[in-house]
C-alpha positions as CSV (number, residue, x, y, z in Angstrom):
1,X,-8.3,-34.7,-27.2
2,X,-7.5,-38.2,-25.9
3,X,-8.7,-38.7,-22.3
4,X,-6.1,-39.5,-19.7
5,X,-5.4,-43.2,-19.2
6,X,-7.9,-44.2,-16.6
7,X,-6.2,-47.5,-15.9
8,X,-3.4,-45.7,-14.2
9,X,-5.3,-43.2,-12.1
10,X,-7.2,-43.1,-8.8
11,X,-10.5,-41.3,-9.2
12,X,-12.0,-38.8,-6.9
13,X,-15.5,-37.5,-6.4
14,X,-15.6,-34.0,-7.9
15,X,-17.8,-31.0,-7.2
16,X,-19.9,-30.2,-10.2
17,X,-18.4,-26.8,-10.7
18,X,-14.8,-28.1,-10.7
19,X,-15.8,-30.9,-13.1
20,X,-17.4,-28.4,-15.5
21,X,-14.4,-26.2,-15.4
22,X,-12.0,-29.0,-16.2
23,X,-14.2,-30.4,-18.9
24,X,-14.4,-26.9,-20.5
25,X,-10.6,-26.8,-20.5
26,X,-10.4,-30.1,-22.3
27,X,-9.1,-32.0,-19.2
28,X,-10.3,-35.3,-17.8
29,X,-12.1,-34.1,-14.6
30,X,-11.2,-37.1,-12.6
31,X,-7.4,-37.7,-12.2
32,X,-5.7,-36.5,-9.0
33,X,-2.8,-38.8,-8.4
34,X,-0.7,-41.7,-9.7
35,X,-0.9,-45.0,-8.0
36,X,1.3,-45.2,-4.9
37,X,4.2,-47.5,-5.1
38,X,3.4,-48.6,-1.6
39,X,0.0,-50.4,-1.5
40,X,-0.5,-49.4,2.1
41,X,0.2,-45.7,1.6
42,X,-2.3,-44.2,-0.8
43,X,-1.6,-40.7,-1.9
44,X,-3.4,-37.9,-0.2
45,X,-6.6,-36.6,-1.8
46,X,-5.7,-33.1,-3.0
47,X,-8.7,-32.8,-5.3
48,X,-9.1,-32.7,-9.0
49,X,-6.6,-30.0,-9.9
50,X,-3.5,-31.7,-8.5
51,X,-1.7,-34.3,-10.6
52,X,0.8,-36.5,-8.9
53,X,3.2,-38.7,-11.0
54,X,5.8,-41.3,-10.4
55,X,8.4,-42.6,-12.9
56,X,6.2,-45.6,-13.8
57,X,3.6,-43.3,-15.3
58,X,3.9,-43.3,-19.2
59,X,5.7,-40.2,-20.5
60,X,2.9,-39.7,-23.0
61,X,0.3,-39.4,-20.3
62,X,2.3,-36.8,-18.3
63,X,3.1,-34.8,-21.4
64,X,-0.5,-34.9,-22.5
65,X,-1.6,-33.4,-19.1
66,X,1.1,-30.7,-19.2
67,X,0.1,-29.7,-22.7
68,X,-3.6,-29.5,-22.0
69,X,-3.0,-27.5,-18.8
70,X,-0.9,-25.1,-20.8
71,X,-3.5,-24.8,-23.5
72,X,-6.1,-24.0,-20.8
73,X,-4.0,-21.6,-18.8
74,X,-1.8,-19.9,-21.4
75,X,-4.1,-16.8,-21.7
76,X,-6.3,-17.4,-18.6
77,X,-4.8,-14.4,-16.8
78,X,-7.9,-13.5,-14.7
79,X,-9.5,-16.9,-14.5
80,X,-10.4,-19.0,-11.5
81,X,-8.7,-22.3,-12.4
82,X,-5.6,-23.3,-10.4
83,X,-3.3,-26.4,-10.9
84,X,-0.3,-28.2,-9.5
85,X,1.7,-31.0,-11.1
86,X,3.9,-32.9,-8.6
87,X,6.6,-35.4,-9.5
88,X,7.8,-38.1,-7.1
89,X,11.5,-38.9,-7.1
90,X,12.8,-40.2,-10.4
91,X,13.7,-39.1,-14.0
92,X,11.1,-37.7,-16.4
93,X,11.5,-36.8,-20.1
94,X,8.9,-34.0,-20.4
95,X,8.5,-30.4,-21.6
96,X,6.5,-28.5,-19.1
97,X,5.3,-25.1,-20.3
98,X,3.7,-23.2,-17.5
99,X,0.7,-21.0,-17.9
100,X,-1.1,-18.9,-15.3
101,X,-1.8,-20.4,-11.9
102,X,0.3,-23.5,-12.5
103,X,2.9,-24.9,-10.2
104,X,5.3,-27.7,-11.1
105,X,7.2,-29.1,-8.2
106,X,9.3,-32.1,-7.2
107,X,8.5,-34.3,-4.2
108,X,12.0,-35.3,-3.2
109,X,14.0,-34.4,-0.2
110,X,16.6,-32.9,-2.5
111,X,16.0,-31.0,-5.8
112,X,18.1,-33.5,-7.7
113,X,15.8,-36.4,-6.6
114,X,13.4,-35.2,-9.4
115,X,15.3,-35.0,-12.7
116,X,13.4,-33.4,-15.5
117,X,15.1,-34.0,-18.9
118,X,13.5,-31.5,-21.2
119,X,12.2,-28.2,-19.7
120,X,10.2,-26.5,-17.0
121,X,9.7,-23.2,-18.8
122,X,7.8,-20.0,-19.4
123,X,7.6,-18.5,-22.8
124,X,6.8,-15.0,-24.0
125,X,3.4,-13.8,-25.2
126,X,2.5,-11.8,-28.4
127,X,2.6,-8.1,-27.5
128,X,1.8,-5.6,-30.2
129,X,3.1,-2.8,-28.0
130,X,6.6,-4.3,-27.9
131,X,9.0,-3.5,-30.8
132,X,9.9,-7.2,-30.6
133,X,6.3,-8.3,-31.0
134,X,6.6,-10.4,-27.9
135,X,7.0,-9.8,-24.2
136,X,6.7,-11.4,-20.7
137,X,5.2,-8.3,-19.0
138,X,2.1,-10.1,-17.9
139,X,3.6,-13.5,-17.2
140,X,2.5,-13.6,-13.6
141,X,1.3,-16.2,-11.0
142,X,3.2,-19.5,-11.7
143,X,6.1,-21.3,-10.0
144,X,8.7,-24.0,-10.2
145,X,10.0,-25.7,-7.0
146,X,12.2,-28.4,-5.7
147,X,13.4,-30.2,-8.8
148,X,16.3,-30.3,-11.3
149,X,16.1,-29.5,-15.0
150,X,18.4,-30.9,-17.6
151,X,17.6,-28.8,-20.7
152,X,17.4,-30.7,-23.9
153,X,17.2,-27.4,-25.9
154,X,20.0,-24.9,-25.7
155,X,18.6,-23.4,-22.4
156,X,15.7,-23.5,-20.0
157,X,13.6,-20.5,-20.6
158,X,12.0,-18.7,-17.6
159,X,10.5,-15.5,-19.1
160,X,8.4,-14.2,-16.3
161,X,7.5,-11.0,-14.5
162,X,6.3,-10.6,-10.9
163,X,4.8,-13.4,-8.7
164,X,6.5,-16.2,-10.6
165,X,9.2,-17.6,-8.2
166,X,11.7,-20.2,-8.9
167,X,12.7,-21.9,-5.6
168,X,15.0,-24.8,-4.8
169,X,15.6,-25.6,-8.4
170,X,18.8,-26.9,-10.0
171,X,19.2,-25.9,-13.7
172,X,21.8,-28.2,-15.3
173,X,22.6,-25.8,-18.1
174,X,21.8,-22.3,-19.2
175,X,18.9,-20.3,-17.7
176,X,17.3,-17.8,-20.1
177,X,15.1,-15.1,-18.4
178,X,13.7,-13.1,-21.3
179,X,11.1,-13.9,-24.0
180,X,13.4,-13.5,-26.9
181,X,14.3,-10.8,-29.5
182,X,14.7,-8.2,-26.7
183,X,11.0,-8.4,-25.8
184,X,10.1,-6.7,-22.5
185,X,10.2,-8.5,-19.2
186,X,9.7,-7.4,-15.6
187,X,10.7,-10.1,-13.1
188,X,11.6,-11.6,-11.0
189,X,12.8,-13.9,-8.1
190,X,15.1,-16.9,-7.6
191,X,16.0,-18.4,-4.2
192,X,17.8,-21.4,-2.9
193,X,18.7,-22.5,-6.5
194,X,21.7,-23.4,-8.5
195,X,22.4,-22.7,-12.2
196,X,25.3,-24.7,-13.7
197,X,25.6,-22.6,-16.8
198,X,25.3,-18.9,-17.6
199,X,22.2,-16.9,-16.8
200,X,20.9,-14.7,-19.6
201,X,19.2,-11.7,-18.0
202,X,18.5,-10.1,-21.3
203,X,15.6,-7.6,-21.1
204,X,14.7,-8.3,-17.5
205,X,14.3,-4.8,-16.0
206,X,15.0,-6.0,-12.5
207,X,15.6,-9.2,-10.6
208,X,16.4,-10.6,-7.2
209,X,18.5,-13.7,-6.7
210,X,18.8,-14.8,-3.1
211,X,20.9,-17.5,-1.4
212,X,21.7,-19.4,-4.6
213,X,24.7,-20.5,-6.7
214,X,25.6,-19.3,-10.2
215,X,28.0,-21.6,-12.0
216,X,28.4,-19.3,-15.0
217,X,28.2,-15.6,-15.8
218,X,25.1,-13.4,-15.3
219,X,25.1,-11.8,-18.6
220,X,23.8,-8.2,-18.0
221,X,21.5,-6.0,-16.2
222,X,19.0,-3.3,-17.1
223,X,18.0,-1.1,-14.1
224,X,18.2,-3.1,-10.8
225,X,19.7,-6.6,-10.5
226,X,20.2,-7.6,-6.9
227,X,22.1,-10.6,-5.5
228,X,22.0,-11.5,-1.8
229,X,24.0,-14.3,-0.5
230,X,24.8,-15.7,-4.0
231,X,27.9,-17.8,-4.8
232,X,29.2,-16.7,-8.1
233,X,27.3,-13.4,-8.1
234,X,28.7,-10.6,-10.2
235,X,30.7,-8.0,-8.4
236,X,29.0,-4.9,-7.0
237,X,28.7,-2.4,-9.8
238,X,25.7,-0.2,-9.5
239,X,24.8,1.8,-11.6
240,X,27.0,0.5,-14.4
241,X,26.4,-2.4,-14.5
242,X,23.3,-2.1,-12.3
243,X,24.4,-4.9,-9.9
244,X,23.8,-4.6,-6.1
245,X,25.6,-7.5,-4.5
246,X,25.3,-8.4,-0.8
247,X,27.8,-11.1,0.3
248,X,25.3,-12.6,2.7
249,X,21.7,-12.4,3.5
250,X,21.2,-11.2,7.1
251,X,18.5,-13.6,8.2
252,X,16.5,-16.2,6.2
253,X,14.2,-19.1,6.4
254,X,13.3,-21.0,3.3
255,X,9.7,-21.7,2.2
256,X,8.1,-25.0,3.4
257,X,7.7,-27.6,0.7
258,X,6.0,-31.0,0.2
259,X,8.1,-34.2,-0.1
260,X,7.6,-38.0,0.0
261,X,10.1,-39.8,2.3
262,X,11.8,-43.1,1.7
263,X,8.8,-45.0,3.2
264,X,6.3,-43.3,1.0
265,X,5.0,-41.0,3.7
266,X,4.0,-37.5,2.7
267,X,5.7,-34.7,4.8
268,X,6.1,-30.9,4.7
269,X,9.7,-29.7,5.2
270,X,10.0,-26.6,7.5
271,X,13.5,-25.2,6.9
272,X,15.3,-23.7,9.9
273,X,16.1,-20.1,10.6
274,X,19.6,-19.1,9.4
275,X,21.8,-16.0,9.7
276,X,24.4,-14.5,7.4
277,X,23.6,-17.0,4.7
278,X,25.2,-17.7,1.4
279,X,24.4,-20.4,-1.2
280,X,21.7,-23.0,-1.2
281,X,20.4,-25.0,1.8
282,X,20.9,-28.3,-0.1
283,X,24.5,-28.2,-1.2
284,X,27.2,-30.6,-0.2
285,X,27.3,-31.1,3.5
286,X,23.8,-29.8,4.1
287,X,22.0,-31.4,7.1
288,X,18.5,-32.8,7.2
289,X,15.6,-30.4,7.1
290,X,13.0,-30.6,9.9
291,X,9.6,-31.7,8.7
292,X,6.0,-32.3,9.7
293,X,3.7,-35.2,8.8
294,X,1.1,-34.3,6.3
295,X,-1.3,-36.0,8.7
296,X,-1.0,-32.9,10.9
297,X,-2.5,-30.7,8.2
298,X,-6.1,-30.0,7.3
299,X,-6.2,-30.4,3.5
300,X,-8.7,-27.7,2.6
301,X,-10.8,-27.5,-0.6
302,X,-12.3,-24.3,-2.1
303,X,-15.7,-25.5,-1.1
304,X,-14.7,-25.4,2.6
305,X,-16.1,-22.5,4.5
306,X,-14.0,-20.1,6.5
307,X,-15.7,-21.3,9.6
308,X,-14.7,-24.9,8.9
309,X,-11.1,-23.9,8.2
310,X,-10.9,-21.8,11.4
311,X,-12.2,-24.7,13.4
312,X,-9.3,-26.9,12.1
313,X,-6.8,-24.1,12.8
314,X,-8.2,-23.6,16.3
315,X,-7.5,-27.3,17.0
316,X,-3.9,-26.6,16.3
317,X,-3.8,-28.2,12.9
318,X,-1.6,-26.9,10.1
319,X,-3.3,-25.9,6.8
320,X,-2.7,-27.0,3.2
321,X,-4.8,-25.0,0.7
322,X,-5.5,-27.0,-2.5
323,X,-5.9,-25.2,-5.8
324,X,-8.9,-22.9,-6.4
325,X,-10.6,-19.8,-5.2
326,X,-11.7,-19.6,-1.5
327,X,-14.6,-17.2,-0.9
328,X,-14.3,-16.1,2.7
329,X,-17.1,-14.5,4.7
330,X,-14.7,-14.0,7.6
331,X,-10.9,-13.9,8.1
332,X,-8.9,-17.0,8.6
333,X,-7.4,-16.7,12.0
334,X,-4.0,-18.2,12.9
335,X,-3.6,-18.3,16.7
336,X,-1.2,-21.1,17.5
337,X,2.6,-20.8,17.4
338,X,4.4,-22.6,14.6
339,X,1.4,-23.0,12.4
340,X,2.2,-23.7,8.7
341,X,-0.2,-22.4,6.0
342,X,0.9,-23.7,2.6
343,X,-0.8,-23.1,-0.7
344,X,-0.6,-25.7,-3.4
345,X,-1.1,-24.5,-7.0
346,X,-1.5,-20.8,-6.1
347,X,-4.9,-20.8,-4.4
348,X,-6.7,-17.5,-4.0
349,X,-8.3,-16.2,-0.9
350,X,-11.2,-13.8,-1.6
351,X,-12.9,-11.9,1.2
352,X,-16.6,-11.3,0.5
353,X,-17.7,-9.2,3.5
354,X,-15.0,-6.6,3.9
355,X,-13.1,-8.6,6.5
356,X,-9.4,-9.6,6.0
357,X,-8.3,-12.8,4.4
358,X,-5.8,-13.6,7.2
359,X,-5.4,-12.3,10.8
360,X,-2.3,-13.8,12.4
361,X,-1.8,-13.5,16.1
362,X,1.5,-12.2,17.6
363,X,2.9,-15.7,18.2
364,X,6.1,-17.4,17.3
365,X,6.9,-19.2,14.1
366,X,3.9,-18.9,11.9
367,X,4.6,-19.5,8.2
368,X,2.3,-18.5,5.4
369,X,3.4,-19.4,1.9
370,X,2.2,-19.7,-1.6
371,X,-1.2,-17.9,-1.7
372,X,-2.9,-15.1,-3.6
373,X,-5.2,-12.7,-1.8
374,X,-7.9,-11.0,-3.9
375,X,-9.8,-8.0,-2.5
376,X,-13.6,-8.2,-2.8
377,X,-16.1,-5.5,-3.9
378,X,-16.8,-4.7,-0.3
379,X,-13.9,-2.7,0.9
380,X,-11.5,-4.3,3.4
381,X,-9.6,-2.2,5.8
382,X,-6.7,-4.7,5.5
383,X,-6.3,-8.0,3.6
384,X,-3.6,-9.6,5.8
385,X,-2.7,-8.5,9.3
386,X,0.3,-9.9,11.1
387,X,0.0,-9.3,14.8
388,X,-2.3,-6.8,16.5
389,X,-1.3,-3.1,16.7
390,X,1.3,-2.3,19.3
391,X,2.7,-5.8,19.3
392,X,6.0,-5.8,21.1
393,X,6.9,-9.5,21.7
394,X,10.3,-10.5,20.4
395,X,10.3,-13.3,17.7
396,X,14.0,-13.0,17.0
397,X,14.6,-16.8,17.3
398,X,11.4,-17.9,15.7
399,X,9.9,-15.2,13.5
400,X,6.7,-15.2,11.5
401,X,7.3,-15.4,7.7
402,X,5.3,-14.6,4.6
403,X,6.7,-16.2,1.4
404,X,5.2,-16.0,-2.1
405,X,2.2,-14.0,-0.9
406,X,0.6,-12.0,-3.7
407,X,-2.2,-9.4,-3.4
408,X,-4.5,-8.1,-6.0
409,X,-7.0,-5.2,-5.9
410,X,-8.9,-5.4,-9.2
411,X,-8.0,-7.7,-12.1
412,X,-10.3,-10.7,-11.6
413,X,-13.1,-8.3,-10.7
414,X,-13.9,-5.2,-8.7
415,X,-11.9,-5.1,-5.5
416,X,-11.3,-2.5,-2.8
417,X,-8.9,-2.5,0.2
418,X,-7.4,0.4,2.1
419,X,-4.2,-1.5,2.8
420,X,-3.1,-4.9,1.6
421,X,-0.6,-6.0,4.3
422,X,0.0,-4.6,7.8
423,X,2.9,-6.1,9.7
424,X,2.8,-5.4,13.4
425,X,4.8,-8.3,14.7
426,X,8.5,-7.9,15.3
427,X,11.2,-9.8,13.3
428,X,8.7,-10.8,10.6
429,X,10.4,-12.1,7.4
430,X,8.8,-11.0,4.1
431,X,10.2,-13.1,1.2
432,X,8.9,-12.4,-2.3
433,X,5.7,-10.4,-2.0
434,X,3.8,-8.6,-4.8
435,X,1.1,-6.2,-3.8
436,X,-0.7,-5.1,-7.0
437,X,-3.5,-2.6,-7.5
438,X,-4.5,-3.8,-11.0
439,X,-3.7,-1.7,-14.0
440,X,-5.6,-4.0,-16.4
441,X,-8.2,-6.7,-16.3
442,X,-11.7,-6.3,-14.7
443,X,-12.9,-3.7,-12.3
444,X,-10.1,-1.2,-13.2
445,X,-10.4,2.5,-12.6
446,X,-9.4,5.3,-10.3
447,X,-12.7,5.2,-8.4
448,X,-13.2,1.4,-9.0
449,X,-10.3,-0.6,-7.6
450,X,-9.5,1.8,-4.8
451,X,-6.5,1.1,-2.6
452,X,-4.5,3.5,-0.5
453,X,-1.3,1.6,0.4
454,X,0.2,-1.8,-0.4
455,X,2.4,-2.5,2.6
456,X,2.6,-1.0,6.1
457,X,5.3,-2.2,8.5
458,X,4.8,-1.1,12.1
459,X,6.8,-3.8,13.8
460,X,10.5,-3.4,14.6
461,X,13.3,-5.5,13.2
462,X,11.3,-6.6,10.1
463,X,13.2,-7.7,7.0
464,X,11.9,-7.9,3.4
465,X,13.5,-9.7,0.5
466,X,11.8,-9.0,-2.9
467,X,9.2,-6.4,-2.1
468,X,7.2,-5.6,-5.2
469,X,4.5,-2.9,-4.6
470,X,2.6,-1.2,-7.4
471,X,0.0,1.3,-8.5
472,X,-1.5,2.1,-5.1
473,X,-3.2,5.5,-4.8
474,X,-1.1,6.9,-1.9
475,X,2.2,5.8,-0.4
476,X,3.0,2.3,-1.8
477,X,5.0,1.3,1.2
478,X,5.1,2.9,4.7
479,X,7.7,1.8,7.2
480,X,7.2,3.0,10.8
481,X,9.1,0.2,12.7
482,X,12.7,0.5,13.8
483,X,15.6,-1.3,12.3
484,X,13.7,-2.4,9.2
485,X,15.6,-3.7,6.2
486,X,14.7,-4.2,2.6
487,X,16.7,-6.2,0.1
488,X,15.3,-5.3,-3.4
489,X,12.3,-3.1,-4.0
490,X,10.4,-2.6,-7.2
491,X,7.5,-0.2,-7.7
492,X,5.5,1.4,-10.4
493,X,3.5,4.5,-9.4
494,X,-0.2,4.5,-10.2
495,X,-0.9,4.9,-13.9
496,X,-4.2,6.6,-13.6
497,X,-4.3,9.7,-11.4
498,X,-6.9,11.8,-13.2
499,X,-5.3,15.1,-12.1
500,X,-2.5,16.4,-9.9
501,X,-5.1,17.6,-7.5
502,X,-6.4,14.1,-7.1
503,X,-2.9,12.8,-6.4
504,X,-1.2,15.1,-3.9
505,X,0.3,14.1,-0.5
506,X,0.9,16.1,2.6
507,X,4.5,16.6,1.5
508,X,3.9,17.8,-2.1
509,X,3.0,16.7,-5.5
510,X,2.2,13.0,-5.7
511,X,3.0,10.3,-3.1
512,X,6.4,8.8,-2.7
513,X,6.5,5.1,-3.3
514,X,8.7,4.2,-0.3
515,X,8.0,6.2,2.8
516,X,10.0,5.9,6.1
517,X,8.2,7.7,8.9
518,X,9.9,10.7,10.4
519,X,10.4,9.3,13.8
520,X,12.3,6.2,12.6
521,X,16.0,6.3,13.8
522,X,17.3,3.2,12.0
523,X,16.5,1.7,8.6
524,X,18.5,0.3,5.7
525,X,17.6,-0.7,2.1
526,X,19.5,-2.0,-0.9
527,X,18.5,-2.0,-4.6
528,X,15.3,0.0,-5.1
529,X,13.6,0.9,-8.4
530,X,10.6,3.2,-8.8
531,X,9.1,3.9,-12.2
532,X,6.4,6.2,-13.7
533,X,3.9,5.8,-16.5
534,X,1.1,8.3,-16.1
535,X,-1.2,7.3,-18.9
536,X,-4.2,9.7,-18.6
537,X,-2.7,12.4,-20.9
538,X,-2.2,14.7,-17.9
539,X,1.1,16.1,-16.7
540,X,1.4,14.3,-13.3
541,X,4.5,14.9,-11.1
542,X,5.8,12.9,-8.2
543,X,8.2,15.2,-6.2
544,X,10.2,12.2,-4.9
545,X,10.2,8.5,-5.3
546,X,11.6,7.7,-1.8
547,X,10.9,9.8,1.2
548,X,12.9,9.3,4.4
549,X,14.2,11.2,7.5
550,X,17.7,12.5,6.9
551,X,19.8,11.0,9.7
552,X,22.9,8.7,9.9
553,X,20.9,5.6,11.0
554,X,18.7,5.7,7.9
555,X,20.8,4.4,5.0
556,X,19.8,3.6,1.4
557,X,22.0,2.0,-1.3
558,X,21.6,1.7,-5.1
559,X,18.3,3.4,-6.0
560,X,17.0,4.3,-9.5
561,X,13.9,6.1,-10.9
562,X,12.8,5.5,-14.4
563,X,10.4,7.3,-16.8
564,X,8.8,4.5,-18.7
565,X,6.2,6.3,-20.9
566,X,3.2,8.6,-20.7
567,X,3.2,12.1,-19.2
568,X,4.9,13.9,-16.4
569,X,7.3,11.9,-14.3
570,X,9.4,11.8,-11.1
571,X,11.4,14.9,-10.0
572,X,13.8,13.4,-7.4
573,X,15.0,9.9,-6.5
574,X,15.2,10.2,-2.7
575,X,14.3,13.3,-0.8
576,X,15.9,16.1,-2.7
577,X,18.6,13.9,-4.3
578,X,18.6,12.8,-7.9
579,X,17.7,14.3,-11.3
580,X,14.2,14.6,-12.9
581,X,13.0,11.9,-15.2
582,X,10.2,13.7,-16.8
583,X,8.6,13.8,-20.3
584,X,10.7,11.2,-22.0
585,X,12.7,8.0,-21.2
586,X,15.4,8.5,-18.6
587,X,16.8,7.1,-15.4
588,X,18.2,8.8,-12.2
589,X,20.5,6.4,-10.2
590,X,21.7,7.3,-6.7
591,X,24.4,5.1,-5.2
592,X,24.0,6.0,-1.5
593,X,22.0,8.2,0.8
594,X,22.7,10.2,2.9
């Protein structure tokens, strides 16, 4: 392939391993940014896997990079390469197809500052197990942010499953969420975005759209489509159609994002806390978003040690993680209030000694966004801890937030962790989180990638939007804090229990997916789906998908259980309510409980 035009790029010194990786992928292992339009403001050094473009860059050069990244990443599901392509304000005529671990983002203050004429899209993959021959069931770990797309085809396709968010995006036309021909898909998440045309849900089994605007119809649903604070959302209809519609989102704070200001300075926007929200943050009449200078951030590379990163955090610096895999011999410790930790290009944090990846003190305003966390072969008790046990400090006016944080136990390799996420701090906001005990990839097996629970919430007044928790070996999610709220929950039970005896909880056969502790007095959740696919050829039963104390203050809305395939199934949807979905395809919707 033709090398990138060196006359237009600023070169960086590369680590040998990164250079070898890029060369193997057919990419020039030198470019990192386009020339700055301000001679006295050179672009930051984000390393070799970040590509920054401005409108003066030849379209052919940009398209060549996008095509080569897609060729390298289209099937690189468990690989170590990570990339980000960033566009300064202007118009671009390109077709960006996103493979694994690829982020495409604009660098404007407003999404419309970057105008992509063409596409920013995700397409389906061949799937011999799908009647359509194509699916999006494993289209994970990619994102689009802070730009507008004017489709030059009939639509902009975004055929994704979990961990592939679209945030702060303006689609100036039709948005198509399935791979085509009815091929399977299992998404998905949109926030702070606007779609001018219709949105074709198609085969998407479930989806959360939060604080956005739909200019046309949402065409259909399958099992669990949730809309929270969305202008133009379809009316409440669960279970037929399967729409759960909340007029507003109770409390939100959008994800931080990079932008370049009018003077060419790089900054990180830190959106403010909002209550009872509806629509985007950037519509007509929206005020300026607070921001921080990128000079206040330590720009980390995968070659940096945990000790070095912790030294920078202890000095009160914010942290920007550039693309790659960070092998950590100790946890990264966030101790200062209002610290921002922002991942660029879906970096992975991989503990190597059985410690956590992150330990966050019980302080105000910490924001962690855009990172993967991969369990290592030495078992970790927890991968991310928010606050110490018995934290009681109120963070009502300035909460900790976790956004686009994705956990994996197995997949890239053998991994073990008792619990992925423990939240002890009050008022924490969880916004699009996927905790996944791997069902395919490397190091997969009942006694190999061991993991009890995905998410444990001990803090009071915690809210979760878009909680995806799958395949753990005991309860998927445990909630012990008071006044917790969940808006959208999706969970597959573990595929691989070898026997009923190996998968039995203190309350009966199997382990409920969503467990609210018996002492909890108040809890509320909307739009929950729990599915079974026991694939070991053994009749495995789960007595109930959701297990909660029966009292007036514990309220659940719009739940469904689904038998996907395999053997056995789920007997009840919530406590003793619902019908069995056992032995063959079926669903059991429950509109409200109690």
